[in-house]
Every structure is written in C-alpha cells, then in structure tokens.
C-alpha positions in Angstrom: -21.8 -11.2 8.1 -19.4 -13.3 10.0 -19.4 -13.3 13.8 -17.6 -10.3 15.2 -13.8 -10.7 15.1 -10.9 -9.0 16.8 -8.4 -7.9 14.2 -4.9 -6.5 14.9 -4.1 -3.9 12.2 -0.4 -3.0 12.1 0.5 0.3 10.4 -2.9 1.6 11.5 -2.1 5.2 10.9 -0.8 4.5 7.3 -2.4 4.8 3.9 -4.0 1.3 3.9 -3.9 0.5 7.6 -6.1 3.5 8.5 -8.6 2.5 5.9 -8.7 -1.1 6.8 -9.2 -0.2 10.5 -12.1 2.1 9.6 -13.7 -0.4 7.3 -13.5 -3.3 9.9 -14.9 -1.0 12.6 -17.8 -0.1 10.3 -18.5 -3.8 9.8 -18.8 -4.3 13.6 -15.5 -6.0 14.3 -13.1 -5.0 17.1 -10.0 -3.4 15.9 -6.7 -3.2 17.7 -5.1 -0.3 15.9 -1.4 -0.7 16.2 1.3 1.9 15.5 4.5 3.2 17.0 2.6 6.2 18.3 -0.6 4.6 19.7 -2.2 7.9 20.9 -5.5 8.0 22.6 -8.7 6.3 21.6 -10.5 3.0 21.8 -8.5 0.0 20.4 -5.3 1.9 20.0 -2.2 0.0 21.0 1.5 0.7 20.8 3.5 -1.5 18.5 7.0 -1.6 17.2 8.3 -4.3 14.9 11.7 -3.9 16.4 10.5 -4.1 20.1 9.2 -7.7 20.8 8.1 -6.3 24.2 5.2 -4.6 22.4 4.0 -7.7 20.5 2.2 -9.7 23.2 -0.1 -6.8 24.2 -0.9 -6.0 20.6 -1.8 -9.6 19.9 -3.9 -10.0 23.0 -7.3 -11.4 22.0 -6.6 -11.1 18.2 -8.2 -13.5 15.8 -6.8 -12.1 12.6 -3.9 -9.7 11.7 -3.3 -7.3 8.9 0.4 -7.1 8.3 2.1 -3.9 7.0 5.9 -4.6 6.8 8.3 -2.2 8.6 9.0 0.8 6.4 12.3 0.8 4.5 13.4 -2.5 6.0 15.5 -4.4 3.4 14.9 -7.8 5.1 11.4 -7.7 6.7 11.3 -11.5 7.0 14.0 -11.4 9.7 11.7 -9.2 11.7 8.3 -10.5 10.8 9.1 -14.3 10.9 9.4 -14.5 14.7 6.3 -12.3 15.0 4.3 -14.7 12.9 5.2 -17.6 15.2 4.1 -15.5 18.2 0.9 -14.6 16.5 0.1 -18.3 15.9 0.9 -19.2 19.5 -1.4 -16.3 20.7 -4.4 -17.8 18.8 -4.3 -15.9 15.5 -5.9 -18.0 12.8 -5.4 -15.9 9.7 -3.1 -13.1 8.5 -3.3 -10.8 5.5 0.0 -9.3 4.3 0.4 -6.1 2.4 2.9 -6.8 -0.4 3.6 -5.3 -3.9 2.6 -6.1 -7.4 6.3 -5.7 -8.3 7.4 -8.5 -5.9 6.4 -12.1 -6.2 6.7 -14.8 -3.5 10.4 -15.5 -3.0 11.4 -12.1 -4.3 13.4 -9.6 -2.3 12.1 -7.8 0.8 8.4 -8.6 1.4 8.6 -11.4 -1.2 10.5 -13.4 1.4 7.7 -12.9 3.9 5.2 -14.0 1.3 7.3 -17.2 0.8 7.3 -17.8 4.6 3.5 -18.0 4.5 3.5 -20.2 1.4 6.1 -22.7 2.6 3.9 -24.5 5.1 3.9 -21.4 7.4 2.2 -21.2 10.7 -1.3 -20.4 9.3 -3.7 -22.6 7.4 -5.4 -19.4 6.0 -3.6 -16.4 4.7 -3.6 -14.0 1.8 -1.1 -11.6 0.3 -2.4 -8.4 -1.2 -0.1 -7.2 -4.0 -1.4 -3.8 -5.0 -0.1 -1.8 -7.9 1.1 1.8 -7.4 -1.3 3.8 -5.2 -3.5 6.6 -6.7 -2.8 8.4 -3.5 0.8 9.0 -4.7 -0.7 12.0 -6.5 -2.3 13.5 -3.3 -1.1 14.7 0.0 2.7 15.0 0.6 3.9 12.3 -1.8 6.7 13.2 -4.3 4.4 13.2 -7.3 1.8 15.4 -5.5 4.4 18.0 -4.6 5.8 17.9 -8.2 2.3 18.7 -9.4 1.9 21.5 -6.9 5.3 23.0 -7.1 6.3 22.6 -10.8 3.3 21.3 -12.7 5.5 18.3 -13.5 5.5 14.6 -12.9 9.1 13.4 -13.2 9.7 9.6 -13.7 11.8 7.1 -15.5 8.8 5.2 -16.7 8.8 6.5 -20.3 5.6 5.4 -22.0 5.1 2.5 -19.6 1.6 1.9 -18.1 0.6 1.3 -14.5 -2.7 -0.1 -13.2 -2.9 2.6 -10.5 -5.2 1.5 -7.6 -7.2 3.5 -5.0 -6.2 2.7 -1.4 -9.9 2.5 -0.5 -10.2 -0.4 -3.0 -7.2 -2.1 -1.4 -8.8 -1.7 2.0 -12.0 -3.2 0.7 -10.2 -6.3 -0.5 -8.2 -6.5 2.7 -11.4 -6.4 4.8 -12.9 -9.3 2.9 -9.6 -11.3 3.0 -9.6 -10.8 6.8 -13.2 -11.6 7.5 -14.7 -13.8 4.8 -15.4 -17.4 6.0 -12.7 -18.6 3.6 -9.8 -16.3 2.7 -9.7 -15.3 -1.0 -6.4 -15.6 -2.8 -3.9 -16.4 -1.5 -2.0 -14.3 -4.0 -4.1 -11.2 -4.8 -2.7 -8.7 -7.4 -4.9 -5.6 -6.9 -5.2 -2.9 -9.6 -7.5 -0.2 -10.7 -9.8 -0.6 -13.8 -7.2 0.7 -16.3 -3.5 1.0 -16.9 -2.3 4.6 -17.5 1.0 6.2 -18.6 2.2 9.1 -16.4 1.4 11.4 -19.4 -2.2 10.2 -19.2 -2.2 10.8 -15.5 -0.9 14.3 -16.0 -3.7 14.9 -18.6 -6.3 13.8 -16.0 -4.9 16.2 -13.4 -4.8 19.0 -15.9 -8.4 18.4 -16.8 -9.6 18.2 -13.2 -7.6 21.2 -11.8 -7.5 23.4 -14.8 -3.7 23.8 -14.3 -1.3 22.5 -16.9 0.6 19.4 -15.7 3.0 17.4 -17.8 5.1 14.3 -17.6 8.9 14.7 -17.7 10.6 11.5 -18.7 14.2 11.1 -17.5 16.7 8.2 -17.3 16.8 5.9 -14.3 20.2 7.3 -13.3 18.9 10.9 -13.6 15.9 10.0 -11.5 18.0 8.3 -8.8 20.3 11.4 -8.7 17.2 13.7 -8.4 15.7 11.7 -5.5 19.1 11.6 -3.7 19.3 15.3 -4.1 15.9 15.6 -2.4 17.3 13.8 0.6 16.3 10.2 -0.1 18.9 7.5 0.9 20.9 6.6 -2.2 20.0 2.8 -2.1 16.3 3.6 -1.8 16.5 6.1 -4.6 18.2 3.5 -6.9 15.5 1.0 -6.0 12.7 3.4 -7.0 14.5 4.3 -10.2 14.8 0.6 -11.0 11.1 0.1 -10.4 10.4 3.0 -12.8 12.7 1.4 -15.4 10.7 -1.9 -15.0 7.5 0.1 -15.7 9.0 1.5 -18.9 9.5 -2.1 -20.1 5.9 -3.1 -19.4 6.3 -4.8 -16.0 3.2 -3.1 -14.5 1.0 -2.9 -17.7 -1.8 -5.1 -16.4 -5.3 -4.9 -15.0 -6.8 -7.6 -12.8 -10.4 -8.3 -11.7 -9.4 -8.8 -8.1 -11.3 -5.9 -6.6 -14.6 -6.7 -8.3 -14.2 -10.5 -7.8 -13.5 -10.2 -4.1 -15.7 -7.3 -3.1 -18.5 -7.3 -5.7 -17.9 -3.7 -6.6 -15.9 -2.2 -9.5 -12.7 -0.4 -8.6 -12.6 3.3 -8.8 -10.9 5.0 -11.7 -8.1 7.5 -11.3 -10.2 10.3 -12.7 -13.0 9.6 -10.2 -10.5 9.5 -7.3 -8.7 12.6 -8.3 -11.9 14.6 -8.9 -13.1 13.7 -5.4 -9.8 14.6 -3.9 -9.7 17.9 -5.7 -13.2 18.8 -4.7 -12.5 18.1 -1.0 -9.0 19.6 -0.9 -8.8 22.6 -3.3 -5.7 22.6 -5.5 -2.8 24.2 -3.5 0.4 25.8 -4.7 2.0 25.8 -1.3 5.2 23.8 -0.8 5.3 20.7 1.5 7.6 17.9 2.6 7.5 15.1 0.1 7.4 11.4 0.9 8.3 8.5 -1.3 5.7 6.8 -3.6 3.8 3.8 -2.3 3.2 0.8 -4.3 
C-alpha cells in the first residue's frame, strides 16, 4: 500500500463519491468528504462548485482529488477550470475526473474538462473515468427503477441497442486505484461491466430475480423526450437523454472493456449478480417514489 494520503472527494454523498470515500477510508487514507450539505462526522466538509469561498477549506491538506462535475451544468469547464488551478496551488498532485463513456475529450460538457487536463493542464498525473451507464439506474429512486416498480416497464428509445452496464462499486474500485496507485492508470479509462445487454435482456433478468413480469417498451426519441418532460424534467435535459438513447440504438455503447480487471485485478460484477444482491437486501417494492434521472 502507498503511504496514507489525504483525498478530497467531491460529490461525496453521491452514487460514486460515497463509494469512493468509503473505499479510501477502508484503505487507511484520510478522506475529506465534500458536499453542499456537509453534515456531521469526521472528514466532512462543505463544498459548492459555485461558491469559491468553500474551496480553500475543502482543499486544505489534500494530496489528491476525486472530481464529480456539478450536476446538470452545461459548461462545467467554466466552473471547474479555476478550481483546478486552485487545487494545484494548494499542493494537490493528482486528480481523477468522473466523466462518461458517451463523451470523449473535447466533447460537450465534461469532455471539455477532460480536454483541460489533457492539454498540458496543471497536473502531471491525472485520470478520467468514463463509465458506461450505471447498474444502479435500476435501483433506488431512478427513473428505470420506478418504472419497474410502478408499471413493470422499462421505457427507452434504445431499441435493440446494447449497453455495457457497470456497477458503481466497480467504478469506485477503479477510482480508488487511480487516486492512490504510485502511477495513475489511464489516463482515459472507459469503465464497463462484463457484458453488453439490451434493455429487453435487463428486463428479463429483473423478471427472473423478482418473479414479477417486467418488459421493455421501445419508443421514439421524440416520444421519450415528451414523456420525460411530462414527468417534470427540464426539456433540454430530456432531449439530451433521448438523444443518448438514440445513440445506444445505433450501437454507440455496445462495447465491453477490460478496465476494471486490468486496474483492480478483480473481474467486474454482472448485472444479474448486482440485481440479485440488491433484491435480497431490499425486497421488491410496489410503492411509488420520486424518480431521478439515469446516471451514466
């Protein structure tokens, strides 16, 4: 193991941030768990991307930083660029950015932050995690999870397209290695699960695990955008998600990488394994809940 490090984890209450923080703590590193609602507890620190006044305290003593971009920010580079400079000045030597398998360096949104790091940015060592769609989109309060519970239906514009769904625990395992290994792996790490599945195949797994019939309902991108807008999602974001689904239908996410095993030494978990464990620990519910947008 490396010498103990101090790692600032932004988005520390989120799907990957919470898992990264827990994993680093388990490895004996000091975690500064940053979020807008810091709460009580060791290592917790208030942090707001849009309030530079919170940045200095969050960065105090940090060696490395896990970067989760601000949610629904169309131009995160404008917010994160100045922070990266502050981090370097504060003594941070490595950053690991959470990106998306759908967005390469130089692409829109987080792709521009990726490009900042690649273009002789402030850090000699850095990595960008570009995970595929999260398996956790089918659990908790995400849209697909509520569709399963409320209707027994997964509604997408993906057609027969396949996705290499990945477990957030595997993403966190890669992130922890990227943050703490003597040399950062990568720097461009596309992270997937062990197999690419259609949404119909996902529905079949959920049916088998829960014993309740679940099916995939394929709709057009326009119909999906209208449905999401009707559920209260901002129209621009709804169109973006529908366009991503359309890309999946054309094969844009039909790939599997060896990143998890190559970086961590352990095989990634399958969707069937993840969902069976989730169902065993949280019995299948029919109650309604507030949906959140899918994560990538």
